C-alpha positions in Angstrom: -2.7 18.2 2.6 -4.7 16.8 -0.5 -8.2 16.8 0.5 -9.4 14.5 -2.1 -8.9 10.9 -1.4 -9.1 8.2 -4.4 -11.5 5.6 -3.8 -10.0 2.2 -5.7 -12.7 -0.5 -6.4 -11.7 -3.8 -7.8 -13.6 -4.8 -10.4 -11.8 -8.1 -11.3 -10.9 -11.3 -9.5 -11.1 -9.4 -6.2 -14.2 -7.8 -6.9 -16.4 -7.4 -3.8 -18.2 -10.5 -3.3 -22.2 -10.1 -2.3 -22.9 -11.8 0.9 -19.2 -11.7 2.2 -19.0 -10.0 5.6 -17.3 -6.5 5.1 -14.4 -5.4 7.0 -13.9 -1.2 7.4 -10.0 -0.6 8.7 -7.9 2.1 9.2 -4.3 0.7 7.6 -0.5 1.9 6.7 1.0 1.2 3.2 4.3 1.6 3.3 7.0 2.4 0.7 10.1 1.3 2.0 13.5 2.5 0.2 16.6 0.2 0.1 19.6 1.7 2.6 22.0 1.4 -0.6 20.2 1.4 -3.9 17.6 3.2 -5.5 15.3 0.1 -4.7 11.7 -0.5 -3.4 10.6 -2.8 -1.2 7.5 -5.3 -2.1 6.6 -8.6 -1.0 5.9 -11.6 -3.4 2.8 -13.5 -1.5 3.6 -17.2 -2.5 0.6 -18.7 -1.5 -1.3 -16.1 -4.0 1.4 -14.7 -6.5 0.8 -11.7 -5.4 3.8 -8.1 -5.8 2.4 -5.6 -3.0 3.8 -3.1 -0.8 4.0 -3.7 2.8 0.7 -3.1 4.4 -1.7 -3.6 7.3 -4.3 -2.4 9.4 -4.0 -0.2 12.7 -4.6 -1.7 16.0 -6.8 -0.1 18.5 -4.9 2.1 20.3 -1.7 1.9 18.4 -0.5 5.3 16.3 -0.1 5.1 12.8 3.8 5.5 12.7 3.9 2.6 16.1 2.0 0.8 13.0 3.9 1.3 10.1 7.0 0.2 12.1 5.4 -2.8 13.2 4.0 -4.1 10.2 7.4 -3.7 8.5 8.6 -5.6 11.3 6.3 -8.0 11.4 6.2 -8.4 7.7 9.8 -8.5 6.8 11.9 -8.4 10.3 13.7 -5.0 9.0 14.1 -2.6 12.0 16.4 -0.7 11.6 14.9 2.4 10.2 17.0 5.4 9.3 13.8 7.8 8.3 10.0 7.6 8.2 7.9 9.8 7.2 4.1 10.3 7.1 2.8 11.7 3.5 0.5 14.0 3.5 -1.9 11.3 1.0 -4.7 8.9 1.7 -6.1 6.3 -0.3 -9.0 4.2 -0.3 -8.9 0.8 -1.6 -12.4 -1.7 -1.9 -11.7 -4.9 -2.6 -12.5 -8.8 -1.7 -9.5 -10.4 0.4 -9.1 -13.8 -1.0 -7.1 -15.0 2.3 -9.5 -13.6 4.8 -12.3 -14.5 2.9 -14.0 -11.1 3.5 -14.7 -7.9 1.6 -12.4 -5.1 2.7 -12.9 -1.1 2.8 -9.3 0.1 3.4 -9.1 3.7 4.4 -4.8 4.0 3.9 -2.2 6.2 5.2 1.1 6.1 3.1 4.8 6.1 4.9 7.8 6.4 3.4 10.5 4.8 5.2 14.5 4.8 4.2 16.1 2.0 5.9 19.7 2.4 7.5 20.5 -1.5 7.2 19.3 -4.8 6.4 19.3 -6.2 9.5 16.1 -8.4 10.2 14.3 -10.4 13.2 12.8 -13.1 13.1 9.2 -12.4 10.9 6.2 -14.1 9.0 7.3 -15.9 6.5 4.2 -15.9 4.1 5.9 -13.6 0.9 10.0 -13.1 -0.7 10.9 -9.8 0.3 12.5 -8.0 -2.7 13.8 -4.7 -3.7 13.3 -3.3 -7.5 13.5 0.1 -9.1 10.6 1.8 -9.8 10.4 1.6 -13.4 10.4 -2.1 -13.4 7.8 -2.0 -10.4 5.4 -0.9 -12.8 5.6 -4.1 -14.7 5.6 -6.5 -11.2 2.9 -4.6 -9.6 0.8 -5.4 -12.4 -3.2 -5.5 -12.4 -4.8 -6.0 -9.7 -2.2 -4.3 -7.7 -1.3 -1.7 -10.2 -2.6 1.2 -7.4 0.5 0.1 -4.9 2.9 1.4 -8.3 0.8 4.4 -8.2 1.0 4.9 -4.4 4.3 4.2 -4.7 4.9 7.1 -7.4 3.0 9.9 -5.1 5.6 9.0 -2.1 8.6 9.5 -4.5 7.1 12.4 -6.2 6.5 13.8 -2.8 10.2 13.2 -1.5 11.3 14.5 -4.6 13.3 11.5 -5.1 12.9 11.1 -9.3 13.8 7.7 -10.2 12.3 7.4 -13.1 13.3 7.3 -17.0 9.9 8.8 -17.4 9.2 11.4 -15.0 5.2 11.8 -16.3 4.4 8.4 -15.1 5.4 9.3 -11.2 2.2 9.5 -9.8 -0.1 8.6 -12.3 -3.1 6.9 -12.1 -4.2 4.2 -14.4 -6.0 1.7 -14.0 -7.7 -1.3 -15.8 -9.2 -3.4 -13.6 -10.5 -1.1 -11.1 -13.4 1.8 -10.7 -12.1 5.0 -9.5 -14.3 7.3 -7.6 -13.2 10.3 -5.0 -14.3 11.8 -1.2 -13.2 14.0 0.4 -11.0 13.9 3.6 -13.3 14.7 6.0 -16.1 12.5 4.6 -15.4 9.6 7.0 -16.5 5.9 4.9 -19.0 3.5 6.8 -21.2 1.2 6.7 -23.7 3.6 6.6 -22.9 5.3 3.2 -21.1 2.1 1.6 -22.3 0.9 -2.1 -22.3 -2.4 -0.9 
């Protein structure tokens, strides 16, 4: 397991807002593979124009696997899963969530999910559900969500599922509008040791 956790803090339009409430959340972020193509799911938020991976908070009393499957179903309607794997990689994300009007400190656990089919149930309609290749997603995520591309690369590298024309990009952290620091996995972030 990787014992060093990158802390990725936005320093652009999503930077922490002084005096806004700060919420600390354990979260899941999902790398979801198309059932037949070497393409990966992302959401295009219609209101804000964001392109992101599926993510969400872990509810009280819920295990990480249940949370990952619930978020997948709630945000996309997809439920027919071939496989789900928790990756031994954590990432912290510090940002201002404009849609919630809160600062967020998210401790993110990554899951790799392969869909068996594109069968869906009714779900939230805040975002378009799209798939694209790893190489195209570099531009699609853009800033300020380049860390989603980084996380996608880590997931694919751990799956030994190399799908890029440029393998050197896989899992490489190159961010412009973010500050990156690190913590040890056993050093749990909380309000007492936060810088904001």
